[in-house]
C-alpha positions in Angstrom: 140.8 138.4 120.3 143.6 138.7 122.9 143.0 139.0 126.6 143.8 142.7 126.6 141.5 143.7 123.7 138.3 142.8 125.5 138.9 145.2 128.5 139.9 148.0 126.1 136.7 147.6 124.1 134.7 147.6 127.3 136.4 150.7 128.5 135.9 152.4 125.2 132.2 151.5 125.2 131.9 152.8 128.8 133.7 156.0 127.9 131.3 156.6 124.9 128.3 155.9 127.1 129.6 158.4 129.7 130.3 161.0 127.0 126.7 160.6 125.6 125.3 160.9 129.1 127.4 164.1 129.7 126.2 165.6 126.4 122.5 164.8 127.2 122.9 166.4 130.7 124.5 169.5 129.1 121.6 169.7 126.5 119.1 169.4 129.4 120.8 172.2 131.3 121.0 174.4 128.1 117.2 174.0 127.6 116.6 175.0 131.3 118.8 178.1 130.9 117.1 179.1 127.6 113.7 178.7 129.3 114.8 180.9 132.2 116.1 183.5 129.8 112.8 183.5 127.9 110.9 183.9 131.1 113.0 186.8 132.2 112.6 188.4 128.7 108.9 187.9 128.9 108.8 189.7 132.3 110.8 192.6 130.9 108.5 192.8 127.9 105.4 192.8 130.2 106.6 195.7 132.3 107.6 197.7 129.2 111.2 198.6 130.0 111.6 202.3 129.8 113.5 203.7 126.8 115.2 207.0 126.3 113.3 209.5 124.2 114.1 208.8 120.6 115.9 205.6 121.6 115.9 202.6 119.5 113.7 199.6 120.2 115.4 197.6 123.0 117.6 200.5 124.3 116.8 200.6 127.9 118.0 203.6 129.9 119.3 203.8 133.4 118.0 206.1 136.2 120.7 208.7 135.5 120.0 208.9 131.8 118.4 212.2 130.7 114.7 212.1 129.9 114.1 208.7 131.4 112.7 209.9 134.7 110.4 212.9 135.3 112.2 216.0 136.6 112.1 216.5 140.4 112.8 220.3 140.1 
């Protein structure tokens, strides 16, 4: 092994270790984000998000949508 090969192998090994560490961190963040999304979804499910009359499951309506809010007239 020449004098230059050893440092290259060490750098390559360090780069791989850093890449693995980066991937593990991204996976941890992904799991946290998925947990937050699930928690938010559970909150929406628990308060029964309003749906427009005849709307499909999961079709929430805004305040201005007809039939979502009682008439104030």
